[in-house]
N, CA, C and O atoms as CSV, one atom per row, in Angstrom:
chain,resi,resn,atom,element,x,y,z
A,1,MET,N,N,140.544,107.306,63.535
A,1,MET,CA,C,140.234,107.741,64.881
A,1,MET,C,C,141.389,107.311,65.787
A,1,MET,O,O,141.807,106.153,65.773
A,2,THR,N,N,141.887,108.246,66.561
A,2,THR,CA,C,142.971,107.941,67.482
A,2,THR,C,C,142.409,107.255,68.725
A,2,THR,O,O,141.213,107.344,69.003
A,3,PRO,N,N,143.276,106.570,69.470
A,3,PRO,CA,C,142.798,105.916,70.699
A,3,PRO,C,C,142.163,106.905,71.680
A,3,PRO,O,O,141.204,106.561,72.371
A,4,ASP,N,N,142.694,108.130,71.744
A,4,ASP,CA,C,142.123,109.115,72.660
A,4,ASP,C,C,140.701,109.491,72.256
A,4,ASP,O,O,139.849,109.697,73.120
A,5,GLN,N,N,140.435,109.583,70.965
A,5,GLN,CA,C,139.079,109.880,70.508
A,5,GLN,C,C,138.142,108.718,70.815
A,5,GLN,O,O,136.992,108.928,71.202
A,6,ALA,N,N,138.629,107.503,70.646
A,6,ALA,CA,C,137.816,106.333,70.950
A,6,ALA,C,C,137.461,106.302,72.431
A,6,ALA,O,O,136.335,105.960,72.793
A,7,VAL,N,N,138.400,106.652,73.273
A,7,VAL,CA,C,138.157,106.688,74.713
A,7,VAL,C,C,137.127,107.774,75.042
A,7,VAL,O,O,136.221,107.549,75.845
A,8,LEU,N,N,137.264,108.935,74.428
A,8,LEU,CA,C,136.323,110.020,74.657
A,8,LEU,C,C,134.914,109.615,74.223
A,8,LEU,O,O,133.952,109.806,74.966
A,9,PHE,N,N,134.801,109.059,73.028
A,9,PHE,CA,C,133.484,108.671,72.523
A,9,PHE,C,C,132.873,107.542,73.356
A,9,PHE,O,O,131.667,107.535,73.602
A,10,SER,N,N,133.692,106.599,73.786
A,10,SER,CA,C,133.139,105.502,74.587
A,10,SER,C,C,132.680,105.994,75.957
A,10,SER,O,O,131.704,105.480,76.503
A,11,THR,N,N,133.363,106.971,76.507
A,11,THR,CA,C,132.931,107.547,77.779
A,11,THR,C,C,131.603,108.274,77.601
A,11,THR,O,O,130.711,108.161,78.442
A,12,ILE,N,N,131.475,109.008,76.522
A,12,ILE,CA,C,130.213,109.705,76.242
A,12,ILE,C,C,129.097,108.699,76.008
A,12,ILE,O,O,127.984,108.882,76.501
A,13,ILE,N,N,129.384,107.638,75.258
A,13,ILE,CA,C,128.376,106.611,74.994
A,13,ILE,C,C,127.904,105.969,76.299
A,13,ILE,O,O,126.735,105.605,76.429
A,14,LEU,N,N,128.794,105.835,77.238
A,14,LEU,CA,C,128.436,105.259,78.534
A,14,LEU,C,C,127.654,106.253,79.394
A,14,LEU,O,O,126.740,105.861,80.120
A,15,LEU,N,N,128.004,107.511,79.315
A,15,LEU,CA,C,127.333,108.524,80.139
A,15,LEU,C,C,125.932,108.871,79.649
A,15,LEU,O,O,125.094,109.292,80.446
A,16,VAL,N,N,125.659,108.703,78.355
A,16,VAL,CA,C,124.350,109.094,77.820
A,16,VAL,C,C,123.204,108.306,78.465
A,16,VAL,O,O,122.266,108.926,78.967
A,17,PRO,N,N,123.239,106.957,78.474
A,17,PRO,CA,C,122.113,106.271,79.126
A,17,PRO,C,C,122.059,106.514,80.629
A,17,PRO,O,O,120.978,106.563,81.216
A,18,MET,N,N,123.220,106.664,81.247
A,18,MET,CA,C,123.234,106.936,82.678
A,18,MET,C,C,122.619,108.305,82.977
A,18,MET,O,O,121.843,108.455,83.921
A,19,GLY,N,N,122.971,109.282,82.173
A,19,GLY,CA,C,122.420,110.621,82.359
A,19,GLY,C,C,120.930,110.669,82.068
A,19,GLY,O,O,120.170,111.323,82.783
A,20,TYR,N,N,120.517,109.975,81.016
A,20,TYR,CA,C,119.090,109.931,80.697
A,20,TYR,C,C,118.307,109.321,81.859
A,20,TYR,O,O,117.282,109.861,82.277
A,21,PHE,N,N,118.792,108.204,82.373
A,21,PHE,CA,C,118.108,107.545,83.473
A,21,PHE,C,C,118.105,108.433,84.714
A,21,PHE,O,O,117.117,108.474,85.448
A,22,LEU,N,N,119.203,109.141,84.948
A,22,LEU,CA,C,119.298,110.040,86.096
A,22,LEU,C,C,118.227,111.122,86.026
A,22,LEU,O,O,117.720,111.566,87.056
A,23,LEU,N,N,117.883,111.548,84.809
A,23,LEU,CA,C,116.868,112.583,84.642
A,23,LEU,C,C,115.451,112.026,84.518
A,23,LEU,O,O,114.498,112.676,84.947
A,24,ALA,N,N,115.298,110.838,83.941
A,24,ALA,CA,C,113.970,110.291,83.679
A,24,ALA,C,C,113.374,109.542,84.868
A,24,ALA,O,O,112.164,109.604,85.085
A,25,ALA,N,N,114.179,108.851,85.625
A,25,ALA,CA,C,113.663,108.010,86.708
A,25,ALA,C,C,112.936,108.786,87.806
A,25,ALA,O,O,111.934,108.286,88.319
A,26,PRO,N,N,113.385,109.975,88.190
A,26,PRO,CA,C,112.656,110.688,89.253
A,26,PRO,C,C,111.212,111.042,88.888
A,26,PRO,O,O,110.411,111.317,89.781
A,27,ALA,N,N,110.868,111.042,87.622
A,27,ALA,CA,C,109.485,111.341,87.231
A,27,ALA,C,C,108.516,110.332,87.836
A,27,ALA,O,O,107.358,110.663,88.091
A,28,PHE,N,N,108.972,109.119,88.066
A,28,PHE,CA,C,108.105,108.092,88.646
A,28,PHE,C,C,107.858,108.313,90.139
A,28,PHE,O,O,107.039,107.618,90.740
A,29,LEU,N,N,108.552,109.264,90.731
A,29,LEU,CA,C,108.276,109.617,92.118
A,29,LEU,C,C,106.974,110.407,92.231
A,29,LEU,O,O,106.395,110.512,93.312
A,30,LEU,N,N,106.522,110.958,91.114
A,30,LEU,CA,C,105.331,111.799,91.112
A,30,LEU,C,C,104.036,111.033,90.855
A,30,LEU,O,O,102.950,111.610,90.900
A,31,VAL,N,N,104.153,109.738,90.587
A,31,VAL,CA,C,102.968,108.937,90.284
A,31,VAL,C,C,102.861,107.783,91.280
A,31,VAL,O,O,103.831,107.382,91.922
A,32,LYS,N,N,101.628,107.269,91.376
A,32,LYS,CA,C,101.405,106.129,92.251
A,32,LYS,C,C,101.750,104.844,91.507
A,32,LYS,O,O,101.396,104.668,90.341
A,33,LEU,N,N,102.437,103.962,92.195
A,33,LEU,CA,C,102.843,102.704,91.574
A,33,LEU,C,C,101.805,101.605,91.753
A,33,LEU,O,O,102.076,100.440,91.463
A,34,ASP,N,N,100.630,101.969,92.225
A,34,ASP,CA,C,99.569,100.972,92.316
A,34,ASP,C,C,98.767,100.890,91.018
A,34,ASP,O,O,97.808,100.124,90.931
A,35,VAL,N,N,99.150,101.669,90.019
A,35,VAL,CA,C,98.520,101.647,88.698
A,35,VAL,C,C,99.367,100.745,87.785
A,35,VAL,O,O,100.517,101.079,87.498
A,36,PRO,N,N,98.824,99.617,87.327
A,36,PRO,CA,C,99.622,98.677,86.532
A,36,PRO,C,C,100.310,99.269,85.298
A,36,PRO,O,O,101.472,98.937,85.062
A,37,PRO,N,N,99.661,100.131,84.492
A,37,PRO,CA,C,100.395,100.684,83.340
A,37,PRO,C,C,101.613,101.518,83.744
A,37,PRO,O,O,102.618,101.529,83.033
A,38,VAL,N,N,101.531,102.207,84.865
A,38,VAL,CA,C,102.672,102.995,85.345
A,38,VAL,C,C,103.818,102.062,85.722
A,38,VAL,O,O,104.976,102.325,85.400
A,39,THR,N,N,103.489,100.984,86.397
A,39,THR,CA,C,104.512,100.017,86.797
A,39,THR,C,C,105.142,99.360,85.574
A,39,THR,O,O,106.355,99.151,85.539
A,40,ARG,N,N,104.331,99.035,84.575
A,40,ARG,CA,C,104.881,98.439,83.342
A,40,ARG,C,C,105.815,99.422,82.632
A,40,ARG,O,O,106.864,99.034,82.118
A,41,LEU,N,N,105.425,100.689,82.612
A,41,LEU,CA,C,106.278,101.695,81.987
A,41,LEU,C,C,107.602,101.832,82.733
A,41,LEU,O,O,108.664,101.920,82.117
A,42,MET,N,N,107.531,101.848,84.062
A,42,MET,CA,C,108.763,101.949,84.856
A,42,MET,C,C,109.631,100.709,84.652
A,42,MET,O,O,110.851,100.817,84.527
A,43,ARG,N,N,109.011,99.545,84.620
A,43,ARG,CA,C,109.760,98.311,84.381
A,43,ARG,C,C,110.448,98.359,83.019
A,43,ARG,O,O,111.606,97.964,82.885
A,44,GLY,N,N,109.730,98.841,82.018
A,44,GLY,CA,C,110.312,98.965,80.686
A,44,GLY,C,C,111.482,99.927,80.653
A,44,GLY,O,O,112.465,99.691,79.951
A,45,MET,N,N,111.383,101.011,81.409
A,45,MET,CA,C,112.484,101.967,81.464
A,45,MET,C,C,113.716,101.332,82.112
A,45,MET,O,O,114.832,101.491,81.619
A,46,PHE,N,N,113.510,100.611,83.222
A,46,PHE,CA,C,114.633,99.941,83.873
A,46,PHE,C,C,115.230,98.871,82.970
A,46,PHE,O,O,116.452,98.748,82.881
A,47,ASN,N,N,114.390,98.104,82.305
A,47,ASN,CA,C,114.871,97.067,81.401
A,47,ASN,C,C,115.718,97.676,80.283
A,47,ASN,O,O,116.817,97.199,80.003
A,48,ALA,N,N,115.209,98.718,79.654
A,48,ALA,CA,C,115.958,99.372,78.576
A,48,ALA,C,C,117.263,99.961,79.097
A,48,ALA,O,O,118.295,99.879,78.432
A,49,TYR,N,N,117.217,100.550,80.275
A,49,TYR,CA,C,118.419,101.129,80.866
A,49,TYR,C,C,119.505,100.074,81.046
A,49,TYR,O,O,120.655,100.286,80.663
A,50,PHE,N,N,119.136,98.944,81.626
A,50,PHE,CA,C,120.129,97.891,81.857
A,50,PHE,C,C,120.669,97.337,80.537
A,50,PHE,O,O,121.864,97.059,80.430
A,51,LEU,N,N,119.813,97.175,79.542
A,51,LEU,CA,C,120.275,96.659,78.247
A,51,LEU,C,C,121.217,97.644,77.552
A,51,LEU,O,O,122.256,97.246,77.025
A,52,VAL,N,N,120.855,98.917,77.552
A,52,VAL,CA,C,121.699,99.931,76.911
A,52,VAL,C,C,123.005,100.091,77.682
A,52,VAL,O,O,124.065,100.258,77.078
A,53,LEU,N,N,122.937,100.042,78.998
A,53,LEU,CA,C,124.152,100.158,79.800
A,53,LEU,C,C,125.082,98.975,79.555
A,53,LEU,O,O,126.302,99.138,79.544
A,54,THR,N,N,124.523,97.801,79.362
A,54,THR,CA,C,125.341,96.635,79.031
A,54,THR,C,C,126.061,96.848,77.707
A,54,THR,O,O,127.273,96.654,77.613
A,55,GLY,N,N,125.314,97.245,76.694
A,55,GLY,CA,C,125.921,97.470,75.376
A,55,GLY,C,C,126.961,98.566,75.390
A,55,GLY,O,O,128.048,98.399,74.837
A,56,SER,N,N,126.643,99.687,76.016
A,56,SER,CA,C,127.612,100.780,76.042
A,56,SER,C,C,128.807,100.434,76.929
A,56,SER,O,O,129.916,100.909,76.683
A,57,GLY,N,N,128.595,99.620,77.951
A,57,GLY,CA,C,129.712,99.175,78.784
A,57,GLY,C,C,130.668,98.276,78.022
A,57,GLY,O,O,131.884,98.367,78.194
A,58,VAL,N,N,130.124,97.407,77.181
A,58,VAL,CA,C,130.969,96.550,76.350
A,58,VAL,C,C,131.770,97.401,75.363
A,58,VAL,O,O,132.965,97.177,75.170
A,59,ILE,N,N,131.106,98.374,74.740
A,59,ILE,CA,C,131.803,99.270,73.806
A,59,ILE,C,C,132.910,100.028,74.530
A,59,ILE,O,O,134.027,100.135,74.024
A,60,GLY,N,N,132.600,100.551,75.709
A,60,GLY,CA,C,133.598,101.284,76.482
A,60,GLY,C,C,134.763,100.401,76.900
A,60,GLY,O,O,135.916,100.828,76.852
A,61,THR,N,N,134.470,99.182,77.308
A,61,THR,CA,C,135.526,98.251,77.696
A,61,THR,C,C,136.460,97.972,76.530
A,61,THR,O,O,137.681,97.996,76.684
A,62,LEU,N,N,135.887,97.707,75.368
A,62,LEU,CA,C,136.703,97.430,74.180
A,62,LEU,C,C,137.533,98.638,73.777
A,62,LEU,O,O,138.697,98.494,73.401
A,63,ALA,N,N,136.947,99.827,73.853
A,63,ALA,CA,C,137.674,101.036,73.465
A,63,ALA,C,C,138.849,101.303,74.408
A,63,ALA,O,O,139.947,101.629,73.958
A,64,PHE,N,N,138.616,101.166,75.706
A,64,PHE,CA,C,139.706,101.406,76.650
A,64,PHE,C,C,140.776,100.316,76.547
A,64,PHE,O,O,141.966,100.602,76.685
A,65,ALA,N,N,140.367,99.092,76.311
A,65,ALA,CA,C,141.347,98.018,76.152
A,65,ALA,C,C,142.173,98.239,74.889
A,65,ALA,O,O,143.385,98.024,74.893
A,66,ALA,N,N,141.520,98.668,73.808
A,66,ALA,CA,C,142.251,98.937,72.558
A,66,ALA,C,C,143.221,100.097,72.725
A,66,ALA,O,O,144.257,100.146,72.062
A,67,ALA,N,N,142.884,101.031,73.611
A,67,ALA,CA,C,143.765,102.171,73.859
A,67,ALA,C,C,144.876,101.827,74.850
A,67,ALA,O,O,145.734,102.660,75.142
A,68,GLY,N,N,144.857,100.591,75.368
A,68,GLY,CA,C,145.909,100.169,76.286
A,68,GLY,C,C,145.682,100.594,77.726
A,68,GLY,O,O,146.605,100.525,78.538
A,69,ARG,N,N,144.485,101.028,78.060
A,69,ARG,CA,C,144.170,101.439,79.428
A,69,ARG,C,C,143.358,100.329,80.091
A,69,ARG,O,O,142.136,100.411,80.215
A,70,PHE,N,N,144.070,99.300,80.509
A,70,PHE,CA,C,143.416,98.085,80.983
A,70,PHE,C,C,142.749,98.244,82.348
A,70,PHE,O,O,141.743,97.588,82.619
A,71,VAL,N,N,143.284,99.092,83.200
A,71,VAL,CA,C,142.663,99.309,84.512
A,71,VAL,C,C,141.306,99.992,84.338
A,71,VAL,O,O,140.325,99.617,84.979
A,72,VAL,N,N,141.263,100.992,83.468
A,72,VAL,CA,C,139.996,101.671,83.200
A,72,VAL,C,C,139.040,100.711,82.503
A,72,VAL,O,O,137.845,100.703,82.799
A,73,ALA,N,N,139.556,99.902,81.577
A,73,ALA,CA,C,138.717,98.915,80.891
A,73,ALA,C,C,138.097,97.955,81.896
A,73,ALA,O,O,136.940,97.563,81.742
A,74,LEU,N,N,138.843,97.576,82.912
A,74,LEU,CA,C,138.313,96.699,83.948
A,74,LEU,C,C,137.193,97.385,84.733
A,74,LEU,O,O,136.190,96.758,85.075
A,75,GLY,N,N,137.372,98.666,85.012
A,75,GLY,CA,C,136.325,99.422,85.699
A,75,GLY,C,C,135.052,99.530,84.876
A,75,GLY,O,O,133.952,99.376,85.405
A,76,ILE,N,N,135.199,99.792,83.587
A,76,ILE,CA,C,134.041,99.880,82.695
A,76,ILE,C,C,133.400,98.502,82.551
A,76,ILE,O,O,132.175,98.386,82.499
A,77,ALA,N,N,134.215,97.471,82.487
A,77,ALA,CA,C,133.672,96.106,82.412
A,77,ALA,C,C,132.860,95.779,83.658
A,77,ALA,O,O,131.868,95.055,83.579
A,78,SER,N,N,133.275,96.309,84.809
A,78,SER,CA,C,132.501,96.062,86.034
A,78,SER,C,C,131.137,96.752,85.964
A,78,SER,O,O,130.162,96.237,86.510
A,79,ILE,N,N,131.055,97.897,85.309
A,79,ILE,CA,C,129.766,98.560,85.114
A,79,ILE,C,C,128.875,97.707,84.218
A,79,ILE,O,O,127.686,97.539,84.492
A,80,ALA,N,N,129.455,97.171,83.148
A,80,ALA,CA,C,128.678,96.307,82.244
A,80,ALA,C,C,128.231,95.033,82.965
A,80,ALA,O,O,127.099,94.584,82.786
A,81,ALA,N,N,129.105,94.460,83.769
A,81,ALA,CA,C,128.745,93.248,84.512
A,81,ALA,C,C,127.645,93.547,85.522
A,81,ALA,O,O,126.734,92.741,85.711
A,82,PHE,N,N,127.729,94.695,86.164
A,82,PHE,CA,C,126.677,95.097,87.094
A,82,PHE,C,C,125.348,95.226,86.365
A,82,PHE,O,O,124.308,94.839,86.898
A,83,ALA,N,N,125.372,95.761,85.163
A,83,ALA,CA,C,124.138,95.917,84.391
A,83,ALA,C,C,123.545,94.559,84.029
A,83,ALA,O,O,122.330,94.375,84.096
A,84,VAL,N,N,124.391,93.614,83.646
A,84,VAL,CA,C,123.899,92.276,83.287
A,84,VAL,C,C,123.284,91.593,84.498
A,84,VAL,O,O,122.163,91.089,84.429
A,85,LEU,N,N,124.011,91.575,85.602
A,85,LEU,CA,C,123.525,90.904,86.808
A,85,LEU,C,C,122.396,91.686,87.467
A,85,LEU,O,O,121.428,91.102,87.954
A,86,GLY,N,N,122.523,92.993,87.480
A,86,GLY,CA,C,121.511,93.836,88.107
A,86,GLY,C,C,120.178,93.779,87.388
A,86,GLY,O,O,119.125,93.841,88.023
A,87,ARG,N,N,120.214,93.662,86.077
A,87,ARG,CA,C,118.970,93.589,85.301
A,87,ARG,C,C,118.142,92.388,85.735
A,87,ARG,O,O,116.948,92.515,86.004
A,88,ARG,N,N,118.765,91.248,85.801
A,88,ARG,CA,C,118.036,90.040,86.183
A,88,ARG,C,C,117.492,90.156,87.603
A,88,ARG,O,O,116.314,89.896,87.851
A,89,TRP,N,N,118.360,90.549,88.527
A,89,TRP,CA,C,117.957,90.671,89.927
A,89,TRP,C,C,116.816,91.672,90.072
A,89,TRP,O,O,115.799,91.392,90.706
A,90,PHE,N,N,117.006,92.837,89.475
A,90,PHE,CA,C,116.055,93.920,89.642
A,90,PHE,C,C,114.698,93.587,89.017
A,90,PHE,O,O,113.663,93.773,89.657
A,91,LEU,N,N,114.695,93.101,87.783
A,91,LEU,CA,C,113.430,92.832,87.106
A,91,LEU,C,C,112.666,91.682,87.746
A,91,LEU,O,O,111.435,91.698,87.765
A,92,GLN,N,N,113.373,90.684,88.270
A,92,GLN,CA,C,112.686,89.607,88.978
A,92,GLN,C,C,111.956,90.138,90.203
A,92,GLN,O,O,110.812,89.764,90.462
A,93,ARG,N,N,112.613,91.003,90.950
A,93,ARG,CA,C,111.987,91.560,92.143
A,93,ARG,C,C,110.851,92.519,91.790
A,93,ARG,O,O,109.838,92.573,92.487
A,94,MET,N,N,111.023,93.264,90.721
A,94,MET,CA,C,109.966,94.164,90.292
A,94,MET,C,C,108.737,93.375,89.829
A,94,MET,O,O,107.607,93.740,90.153
A,95,ASP,N,N,108.956,92.307,89.081
A,95,ASP,CA,C,107.837,91.464,88.637
A,95,ASP,C,C,107.128,90.814,89.829
A,95,ASP,O,O,105.900,90.744,89.866
A,96,ALA,N,N,107.910,90.343,90.794
A,96,ALA,CA,C,107.314,89.717,91.984
A,96,ALA,C,C,106.493,90.726,92.776
A,96,ALA,O,O,105.401,90.402,93.245
A,97,ALA,N,N,107.002,91.935,92.929
A,97,ALA,CA,C,106.257,92.960,93.663
A,97,ALA,C,C,104.997,93.369,92.909
A,97,ALA,O,O,103.954,93.593,93.524
A,98,ALA,N,N,105.081,93.468,91.591
A,98,ALA,CA,C,103.898,93.823,90.796
A,98,ALA,C,C,102.849,92.717,90.875
A,98,ALA,O,O,101.656,93.000,90.984
A,99,ASP,N,N,103.284,91.464,90.819
A,99,ASP,CA,C,102.338,90.353,90.951
A,99,ASP,C,C,101.691,90.348,92.335
A,99,ASP,O,O,100.491,90.103,92.465
A,100,ALA,N,N,102.487,90.621,93.363
A,100,ALA,CA,C,101.949,90.670,94.722
A,100,ALA,C,C,100.964,91.833,94.863
A,100,ALA,O,O,99.937,91.706,95.531
A,101,ARG,N,N,101.278,92.950,94.240
A,101,ARG,CA,C,100.357,94.090,94.270
A,101,ARG,C,C,99.029,93.721,93.612
A,101,ARG,O,O,97.956,94.028,94.131
A,102,ASP,N,N,99.124,93.059,92.466
A,102,ASP,CA,C,97.910,92.651,91.755
A,102,ASP,C,C,97.118,91.611,92.528
A,102,ASP,O,O,95.904,91.502,92.353
A,103,ALA,N,N,97.790,90.845,93.383
A,103,ALA,CA,C,97.110,89.841,94.210
A,103,ALA,C,C,96.531,90.450,95.486
A,103,ALA,O,O,95.847,89.767,96.248
A,104,GLY,N,N,96.807,91.733,95.717
A,104,GLY,CA,C,96.207,92.400,96.863
A,104,GLY,C,C,97.133,92.652,98.034
A,104,GLY,O,O,96.671,93.083,99.090
A,105,ASP,N,N,98.419,92.400,97.888
A,105,ASP,CA,C,99.376,92.647,98.978
A,105,ASP,C,C,99.548,94.158,99.169
A,105,ASP,O,O,100.017,94.838,98.256
A,106,PRO,N,N,99.180,94.690,100.324
A,106,PRO,CA,C,99.281,96.143,100.521
A,106,PRO,C,C,100.725,96.647,100.640
A,106,PRO,O,O,100.966,97.842,100.468
A,107,ARG,N,N,101.681,95.773,100.928
A,107,ARG,CA,C,103.085,96.190,101.055
A,107,ARG,C,C,103.830,96.146,99.734
A,107,ARG,O,O,104.973,96.597,99.656
A,108,ALA,N,N,103.213,95.620,98.707
A,108,ALA,CA,C,103.893,95.456,97.423
A,108,ALA,C,C,104.236,96.790,96.777
A,108,ALA,O,O,105.294,96.927,96.163
A,109,VAL,N,N,103.356,97.770,96.910
A,109,VAL,CA,C,103.634,99.092,96.322
A,109,VAL,C,C,104.852,99.715,96.998
A,109,VAL,O,O,105.660,100.384,96.354
A,110,ARG,N,N,104.969,99.490,98.286
A,110,ARG,CA,C,106.148,100.013,99.009
A,110,ARG,C,C,107.426,99.345,98.506
A,110,ARG,O,O,108.454,100.005,98.356
A,111,ARG,N,N,107.366,98.035,98.245
A,111,ARG,CA,C,108.539,97.332,97.705
A,111,ARG,C,C,108.889,97.861,96.311
A,111,ARG,O,O,110.066,98.001,95.977
A,112,LEU,N,N,107.876,98.151,95.504
A,112,LEU,CA,C,108.130,98.739,94.187
A,112,LEU,C,C,108.822,100.096,94.321
A,112,LEU,O,O,109.764,100.399,93.588
A,113,ARG,N,N,108.352,100.894,95.250
A,113,ARG,CA,C,108.962,102.214,95.463
A,113,ARG,C,C,110.396,102.067,95.957
A,113,ARG,O,O,111.273,102.824,95.540
A,114,GLN,N,N,110.646,101.098,96.843
A,114,GLN,CA,C,112.013,100.875,97.330
A,114,GLN,C,C,112.925,100.422,96.194
A,114,GLN,O,O,114.079,100.844,96.121
A,115,LEU,N,N,112.421,99.577,95.320
A,115,LEU,CA,C,113.202,99.168,94.152
A,115,LEU,C,C,113.507,100.363,93.271
A,115,LEU,O,O,114.619,100.501,92.762
A,116,HIS,N,N,112.530,101.217,93.092
A,116,HIS,CA,C,112.723,102.421,92.282
A,116,HIS,C,C,113.825,103.290,92.876
A,116,HIS,O,O,114.725,103.733,92.162
A,117,TRP,N,N,113.754,103.532,94.176
A,117,TRP,CA,C,114.776,104.335,94.837
A,117,TRP,C,C,116.155,103.685,94.749
A,117,TRP,O,O,117.151,104.366,94.505
A,118,SER,N,N,116.213,102.369,94.947
A,118,SER,CA,C,117.516,101.694,94.902
A,118,SER,C,C,118.096,101.730,93.491
A,118,SER,O,O,119.308,101.867,93.327
A,119,GLY,N,N,117.256,101.608,92.482
A,119,GLY,CA,C,117.745,101.709,91.104
A,119,GLY,C,C,118.292,103.091,90.799
A,119,GLY,O,O,119.329,103.231,90.151
A,120,MET,N,N,117.589,104.109,91.270
A,120,MET,CA,C,118.082,105.478,91.055
A,120,MET,C,C,119.384,105.717,91.811
A,120,MET,O,O,120.291,106.374,91.300
A,121,ALA,N,N,119.476,105.187,93.022
A,121,ALA,CA,C,120.684,105.380,93.827
A,121,ALA,C,C,121.888,104.692,93.188
A,121,ALA,O,O,122.976,105.265,93.134
A,122,CYS,N,N,121.695,103.466,92.707
A,122,CYS,CA,C,122.798,102.754,92.044
A,122,CYS,C,C,123.275,103.508,90.815
A,122,CYS,O,O,124.477,103.630,90.583
A,123,ASN,N,N,122.337,104.010,90.032
A,123,ASN,CA,C,122.711,104.766,88.846
A,123,ASN,C,C,123.457,106.037,89.226
A,123,ASN,O,O,124.464,106.375,88.604
A,124,ALA,N,N,122.973,106.742,90.239
A,124,ALA,CA,C,123.632,107.984,90.648
A,124,ALA,C,C,125.061,107.728,91.106
A,124,ALA,O,O,125.966,108.490,90.769
A,125,VAL,N,N,125.268,106.673,91.865
A,125,VAL,CA,C,126.621,106.337,92.315
A,125,VAL,C,C,127.515,106.044,91.117
A,125,VAL,O,O,128.653,106.512,91.062
A,126,GLN,N,N,127.011,105.274,90.159
A,126,GLN,CA,C,127.810,104.960,88.977
A,126,GLN,C,C,128.139,106.221,88.179
A,126,GLN,O,O,129.265,106.380,87.707
A,127,VAL,N,N,127.171,107.108,88.027
A,127,VAL,CA,C,127.419,108.346,87.282
A,127,VAL,C,C,128.494,109.173,87.976
A,127,VAL,O,O,129.425,109.649,87.328
A,128,PHE,N,N,128.370,109.345,89.286
A,128,PHE,CA,C,129.335,110.175,89.998
A,128,PHE,C,C,130.731,109.547,89.998
A,128,PHE,O,O,131.729,110.261,89.903
A,129,VAL,N,N,130.804,108.235,90.103
A,129,VAL,CA,C,132.111,107.572,90.041
A,129,VAL,C,C,132.713,107.728,88.644
A,129,VAL,O,O,133.899,108.029,88.507
A,130,LEU,N,N,131.904,107.525,87.615
A,130,LEU,CA,C,132.411,107.644,86.244
A,130,LEU,C,C,132.848,109.074,85.945
A,130,LEU,O,O,133.929,109.287,85.396
A,131,VAL,N,N,132.032,110.041,86.295
A,131,VAL,CA,C,132.391,111.445,86.044
A,131,VAL,C,C,133.612,111.830,86.878
A,131,VAL,O,O,134.495,112.541,86.398
A,132,GLY,N,N,133.660,111.367,88.108
A,132,GLY,CA,C,134.806,111.673,88.954
A,132,GLY,C,C,136.099,111.053,88.503
A,132,GLY,O,O,137.178,111.545,88.832
A,133,SER,N,N,136.000,109.970,87.744
A,133,SER,CA,C,137.214,109.303,87.286
A,133,SER,C,C,137.653,109.759,85.888
A,133,SER,O,O,138.672,109.285,85.387
A,134,ILE,N,N,136.919,110.651,85.263
A,134,ILE,CA,C,137.288,111.114,83.920
A,134,ILE,C,C,138.705,111.704,83.895
A,134,ILE,O,O,139.445,111.414,82.955
A,135,PRO,N,N,139.122,112.515,84.875
A,135,PRO,CA,C,140.505,113.036,84.809
A,135,PRO,C,C,141.560,111.925,84.838
A,135,PRO,O,O,142.653,112.096,84.298
A,136,TYR,N,N,141.240,110.803,85.458
A,136,TYR,CA,C,142.200,109.702,85.530
A,136,TYR,C,C,142.200,108.863,84.258
A,136,TYR,O,O,143.120,108.075,84.035
A,137,MET,N,N,141.179,109.024,83.426
A,137,MET,CA,C,141.107,108.295,82.168
A,137,MET,C,C,141.924,108.969,81.079
A,137,MET,O,O,142.213,108.359,80.050
A,138,ALA,N,N,142.293,110.211,81.296
A,138,ALA,CA,C,143.052,110.944,80.293
A,138,ALA,C,C,144.400,110.263,80.071
A,138,ALA,O,O,144.954,109.639,80.976
A,139,PRO,N,N,144.903,110.394,78.877
A,139,PRO,CA,C,146.196,109.749,78.614
A,139,PRO,C,C,147.311,110.393,79.432
A,139,PRO,O,O,147.252,111.583,79.740
A,140,PRO,N,N,148.317,109.615,79.779
A,140,PRO,CA,C,149.440,110.189,80.524
A,140,PRO,C,C,150.165,111.239,79.669
A,140,PRO,O,O,150.327,111.078,78.459
A,141,ALA,N,N,150.584,112.292,80.322
A,141,ALA,CA,C,151.208,113.406,79.592
A,141,ALA,C,C,152.647,113.137,79.255
A,141,ALA,O,O,153.306,113.978,78.643
């Protein structure tokens, strides 16, 4: 496998979980988050997303570094770092809001919805930045 193929495959590996999340997350806009199984399912989706994004970000970082594209590797590494840090931050807040909802806090469902929107927004920004930077990832001619 040539370095260019490794870069192509690592970009695709990174885009797959981002694209899946971009398509799957809006489905939770159609349901009420005051139902505990729905919230657990959404939490599981976010957890899996962050874990897969971390793994694919590490693969992408290694592939770009092996191809000698260190600036792009740094950008991909920042996506992986965001996934590691974001997972902890996001899931802690989601768990706290779910616990508050279960304890009877009427504002907790709104906090869950805001977390949902912020997670979708962060993913969308990352997808658009990654897709927009694909022409710059190409090897120099």
